[in-house]
N, C-alpha and C positions, 0 to 999 in steps of 0.2 A: 518418456516419462521423466519428469524433473526429480531432483533429489528429494524435495519435500513430499512429492507424491509417492515416491518409493518408500520413504519413512512412514507415511501414513498407511500405505498398504501393508507394510510389515507390522505396524502396530495393530491394525484391524485383524491381521492373521493371528497375532498373539491373543487378542480378546476372544477370537473364535476358538482357538485351541484351549482357552480357559473355560469354555462353555458359557460365556457371557452372551446371551441372546436378546438382551434388552437394548433399547435405544440409548446411545451414548451421546451426552451433550457435554456441558461443562463439568458435570459430575455423573457418575453411574447412578441411574434412577433408583436402583434398589438401595442405595446408600443415602439418598437425599433426606429421608425422614427419620434416620436413625438418631436416637438421643446420643449425647456425648458419652462414649463408652468409658467404662472403668477397667483398668488393667486387672486381670485375674490375679489372685494371690500368687506372688512369685515363689517358685520352688527354690528353696535355698540351695546354694552350691557350697559344699564344704571344702572342696579341693580346688584351689585356684592355681594358675600357672605360677611357678616360683618367680620371684622378682629379681633374682640374680642369676647370672650365668658364670660358669667356671672360668671361661676365657675372656671375660669382659673386664678390661682395665680402665675403661672410662666410666663416668657416672651419669647415666641417662637422667637420673632424678634431678640433676642440677641444670638441665636444659630448660631455659625460661620460656621458650616458644617452640612451635613446631618447626620453624625454619632452623633454629639452633639445633634441634634434635636431628633434623635431616643432615646437617653438617657433621654431627657426631657420627651418625651411621655411615656417611660417606668416608669418614676417616678411620672407621673401625676395621681392624684386621683379624678379629676373633672368630669370624665365620668363614669356613672353608669355601662356601659357595661363591664368595667374592672373587676368588682366584680363577674361576672358570666362566663367570658371567661377563657379558659385555657391558651391561648397564645396571645401575642402582634403580630399583623400582620402589620408591618410598611411598607415594600416595598420589591420588588425583581427586579433584573435587574442591570443596570449599573448606577453609580452615575454621569457618563459623557454622558448619552444618550441624543440624540436630540429629541427623541419622548417620551412623557410621557402619560400614559394611566391611567384613574381613573374610578373605578367602584363604587358600592354602599357600600357593606359591606362584610366582610369575612363570609364564611360558615363553615360547619363542617370540611371538609378536610383542609381548611386554618387554622382553630383553632388548629387542631392537629399538623400541620407542622410549624405553625408560619410564613407563607408566604401567600401573596394574590394570588388568581387565580391559585391554584394548583389542584383543583378538575376537574370535567368534563368540566365545563365552561372554566376553565383556560387552559385545554388541547386543547379545540377548539380554544381559543384565540391564543395559540402558533402556531397552524396550520394556522390560518388566517394571522398571522404576517409572518410566513415562506413563505406563498404564495406571499408576496411582498418582499421577500428576507431579512427578519429581524429575528434575533435570540434574545434570552433573554439577551445576552451580549450587545445588541444594543438598548434596550428599558428600560424604568423604569415604574413599575406598582405599583399602590397603590389603596386605597379606600377612600371614604369620612369619614368613621370611621375605627378605627384601631383594634377593637375587635368584635368578633362575637355576634350579638344579639341572645338572647335565642330562641331556636327553629327556627332560621333563619328568624325571623320576620323582618319587615321593621324597620330600626332605627327611633327613635322618633326625632322630630325637635330639642329637647333639647340635645340629644346625638350627632347629627350632628353638632349642634352649639358648643358643648364643644370641638370637634376636629377641628373645622374650622380654628382657628388661626394657628394650627400646620400644617394643609394642605396648607394654604396660604404661610407659610414660606417654606414648602417643595417645592412648585412650584417655589418660588422665588430663593431658593438656587440651584435647578437643572437648572433653566432658560432654559427650552427646546425650541427647534425651533418650535415644533408643540405640541399641547395639544389635546388629544382625550378623550372624555367623553363617557363612556360605559353605555348607558341606560338613560332613561328619568330622573330617580331620581338623578343621578350624575349631569346631565345638569341643572336641576332645582336648586339643592342645591348650585352648584358652580357659576352659572351665574345669578341666581335669576330670570330666565325666567318662564313663565307659560305655554307655548305651549307644546303639546305632542311630543314625540320623532319622530314620523313620519313627523311632520311639521318642526322639528329642523334639522333632519339629512340631510346630503348632502349640507349644507350651511356653509361657513366660518363665524365664529363669532370671537369676541375678548375677551380674558380674560385680564382685567386690572391688570398690575403688576408694581411694582416700577421701574423695569428696562425697561419697555415699554410693550405695548400690545402684547400678545402672540396669534397668529392665532390658533383658536380652532374649532374642528369639533366634533359634537355629532353623535354617531352612535348607532346601536342596540346592546344590551348587549348579549354576547355569550350565557347566560342562556336562553334568549328569542329565540335565533336561534336554540337551542337544542329542544325547544318545537314547534317552527314554522320554520322548515327547508326551506319552500318556501320563507322565507324572506331573505335568504342568498344572493340573487341577489342584494338586497339593500346594504347589508354590503359590498359586493364585490365592488360596485361602490364607496363607501366611502373609502375603502382601496386603490383603485387606486388614489383617490384624495390625500390621505396621501402620497403615493409613489411619486407622481409627485411633491408635495410640498417639500418633503425631498430632491429630486434631483435638485430642482431649485437653 
């Protein structure tokens, strides 16, 4: 079986896991006749991630481009994770994307390749995006921290805080139309909310930004879906919300 056939088979398996049983052509038939959707009233978020970190001696807000910001992150010594990681995992995808996705932290595969979401969870994420017609060249993917925590442990609040001003500037520079937060940790760290992911998912929230509030959707992390495939139906519903919002 060729590589393209393997990818197609994996994508069909994803649709089947989502419960999609209609014929799939250029578009999912059930979506073809939908009117242009309107975003639901955004639920206001009163607590946003602080824009400054105690150990940050550089000024991310002065970076004029994403490339300049990446250079600042590469030179930054204020996050302890940098001392144990092999690679900086700043982002992958397009610097002109309308959709930005943010996870929690790089893992082993990401640390080896220097890119976020390239392991098993990243491969599933790519299939999820392909299911709504998006490729890597049309999205922008990063994490709340830019270096792998030792042993894939959860980043500490101090480590997340150290990277927070860079992430805030990253979002500001990209200025995506839609922001998707992958998993409860990303949602809590970025929006300052306390609810669990199952309560947060499926609802439009707001990420406050200098250029204006960005419609934001929290959804299940692909790593969680690998462990709990029965939850893919929830992720599928969230993906359809993202697809509709991008088409509006």
